[in-house]
N, C-alpha and C positions, 0 to 999 in steps of 0.2 A: 570852146575851140571849134572852128568851122569843120563841117563834116569832111570836106575835101582834104584839109590839113591832117585830120585825124587818120584818114585812110593812108596818107603818105607816111606818117609815123608808124602805123601798123605794118605796112608793107616793108618799110626799112627794118623794123624790128624782126620781122619774119625772115628777111634775108640774112640778117646778122646771126639769128639763131641757127639757121640752116648751115651757115658758114662755120660757126663754132662747132656745132654738132658733127659736121662732116670732118672737121679737123681732128676732133677727138677720136671719132670712129676710124679715121684713116691713119692715125698715128701708128708707126711701126713698133713692133715688139721684137726683140732680139733673143733668140733661143739660147739660153745658157746650157741647159742639159735636158734630155728627155730619157726617162726610165720606162722601158717597155716599148710597145709599138703604138705611138700616138700619131694619128694622121691629121693633117690640115685639110679641111674641107675645100678651102680656096686653092691651096697649092696642089692638092690631089696626091700627096705623097706623105710618107712617114717623116716626122720631124727629127732633126738631129742638131747638135751644137753648131751655132753659126748661121742657122736659117733665120730669115726675117719674115714675119707674118704681120698682117694688119690686125689692129685691136678688135675689129669686128669679125674675125675669123671664128669658125666653129671647129671643135676638136672631136675626133672620132677615137674612142677608146676601145681596146681589145681585152683588157684585163683589169681587175680591181686594184692591182699594185701599180698601175700606170701613174706617172707623175711627170709634170712639166714645170721647169723653172725658166722664167724669162725676165728680161729687164727692159723697161720702156726707154724712149728717147730722152726722157727727163731723169733717167738714172734711178727709177723706182723698180725694185725687184718684186715680182709676183710669182705665185706658185698655183698650179691647177692640178687637182687630183681627180681621180675616177670618182664620180659622185655616187656613192654606194646606194643611198636611200632612194634616189630618183632613177636609178639605172633602168629598172624594169619598165617604168612608165614611159620613158622616152627613148627606149632602145639604148644606143651607145653614142649619140652625137649631141653635143652641148655647145652653146655659144660661150666663148672664152669669158666674156663679160659677166656671165651668170655664175660661173664656178670659180673665178679667180679669188685669191685671198692675198693680202699683203705678205711679203716675206717676213719672217721673224726678225726682230731687231737684232742686229749682229752684235755679239759680245765675244771677247776673247775667252776661250775655254778655261774654266777653273775646275780642276779635278776634285770631285768629292772623295775624301779618304775612305778607303774600304775598311769599315769599322764594325759592321755586324751583318748578320745573315739577311735581314729584311732590306737594308739599304743596298747591299750587294746585289740582291735579286733585282731590285728596281733599277739599279745602274746598268746592269747588263741586259735586262729584259725589255726595257722601255723602247729601245731603238737599236738599230744595227751598231756594231762596234767597228769603227773604221780603222784599218791599218794604212797609214800614210807612208810607210817605209818598210824596210825589210824586217823591222821589229818594232814593238811598241812597249812602253814601260809605264808601270802604274804603281804608285806607292800604296802600301798597306800598313796597318797599325800592327807592329810586331808583337805587342803584348796581347792584342786580341787575336791575331793570327800568327802565332810563332811559327817560324820556318826553319827546317833542318832537313837532314836526309830522311828522317822519319815523319816529319810534319811538313806537308807541302800542298800546293794547289795543282789540280790537273784538269784538263779538258777532255771530255768524252764526246765522240761523234760516230756516226755511221758512215762507212765508206764501202759502197757497193754492198757486198754480202757480209762484210766484217764490222765488228764494233771495236773502236779504237780508243785507248786511253793514252794521253800525252801529258807527261809531267811538265809543268811550267818552270822554266829556269828562274832564278832569283839571285839578287845580290843585296845583302843587308836587308833593308826594308822595302825593296823594289822588285816587283814581278817583271820578268822580261819575257814577253811573248814573241818568239822568233818564228816568222812565217815558214822558213825553210824546214825547221825542226817539226813544226806542227804537221806538215804533210810529208813526213818521212816515216815509212812503215817497213819494219824489218830491215832497216838500213838503206832503203831505197826511196828516193823522192817520187811522190805520186802527184797526179793532177788534182788540185783542191776543188775543182768544179764538181767532182763527184761526191764530195763530202756534204753531209747534211745532219740535221738534228743535233746541234751542238749544245752541250751542257757544261757548267763549271762546278767543280767540287773542291772541297778541302778535305784532306785525308790525314788521319792520325793512325800511323802504323802500329804503335804500341797497343791501342785499343781497337784496331781494325775498324774504325768508324769513318764513314764517308758522309760528309755534310753537303747537301745539295745547295748550291749558291745561285741557282737560276739558269734559265735558258740563255744561250748566247746566239747572236746572229752576226758573225763576223762578215765584214765587207772589205774586199780587196780591190780598190780602184786601179784601173790601168793608168800608169803615170802619164803617158802621152795624151790620153783622152781627158783626164782630169785637167791637165794644163790647157788643153784646147778649150775646155768649158770655162775655166776660171779666167782665161784671157778675154773671153767675151765680156765677162763681168767687169774686170779691171779696166778694159778699154772704155766702156761706157762711163764708168765712174770717173776716170781721169778726164774724159771729155767734158764732164760736168764740174770739174774743179775739185773733186773730193780729196781730202787730206789723206796722208798715209794711214792715220789712225782709223779713219772711216773705211778705207779700202780693206785693211786687215780685218776689221770687225765684220764687214759684209762678206768677206771670203769665209770667215768662220760661220756666219749665219747661213750662208748657202750650203756649205758642206754638212752642217748639222741638220738642216731641214730637208735637204735633198737626199742625203746618204745616211747620216747617223752620228753617233757620239764620237768625238775625236779627243785625244789626250793633249793637254797643253804643250808638253815638251815636243811631241810628235808634230803638232801643228806649227810651232815656232820654227823647228828645224826644216819643215817642208817650205815654209815661207822663205827662210834664208836661202835654201837651195833653188827654189823656183822663181822668186822675185827678190834678188839681192838688194835692190833699191830700198826695200822695206825692212832690211835687216835690223837696223838700230831700233826702230819702233817695235818690231816684233820681239826682240830680246828684252826690251824694257817691259813690254806687256807680259811676257812670260815670267819675268822676275816678280812682278806684282801677283800673278796667278799662283806662283809657287809659294810665295809668302802667305797667301790665304790658305792654301792647303796645309802648309806646315803649322800654321796657327790652329787649324782645326784639329790636327793630330795632337798638338800639345795639350789641348783641353781634355784629352781622353787618357791621361797617364794613369788614372786610378781604375781604369776599366779592367774587367776580368777576361781571361783568355776565352777563346771561342769554345773550347771543350767544356768550360763551366756553364755555358749558356746554350749548349747544343740542343736544337729543337727537332731536327729532322735528319735521321740517319737512313742509310740504305744498306742492303746487304752487299757484300763484296761480289762484284760481277765476275763470273767465270768465263774464261775463253776470250777475254778482251786482249787484243794485240797492242803492242807498244809502238 
């Protein structure tokens, strides 16, 4: 190949490379949600839902719990977290491209049945437990966790200077966690933002035994804010031609990764109320999820009650308010 022709091809290739690279780096990212105070280096402000940033932006973190969820123009969801291990070396500013990870594959929630102490601890302790409505319902295995006036679940938490015990309502084999009742002390509703250090217990009154079932981290999203965030996600997905099934699964993936565990029934009802166009697909997915949970419970019919396998008891706490 003549040298002059070689240089022409080389220059053309370099131009194309610069063009493609510039296009990738210049691609916009749409902020779905930001937890904490995450600042855009280019925008010079804290990010919030609906903001648009370039892919070559840098993020400035203020706390190790900071988390950012975005979606690209191509409909790909990413999440960027506070980079714990490298934080001290590079202070608190990082290129988005270096710390981004793909969003988890969206799946409709399937509730693991509450069947033993260790699984229950894992279920409630691994991530925050998201309340998508005024109450949340969770099935338990009644033979493993029999429930009555004398056998029940309760939540313990600290509220300012007080230690609070709140009995969890139930119906048949279903726990009903009602937010309004959870934050009612001495008959008066209080502000839940002052509550902390949640734990879950199972109590046997006849034996005066309290079984510790793990730490809880309840999360109560603001309805309007969550709708604003998920609208960013659904809009981009719709523009890329996503099916209802994909949209529902991506909504589940976002909530699970950005906020925490959500119960299948709560999620399906939230979909029905928030995005009515997805109702049919959401109810169908919920029916499948419920069938899986019921099947798991059915395989445990020969299991022994929790009292027969109790491993960890605590003494009755004195002075706890109801």
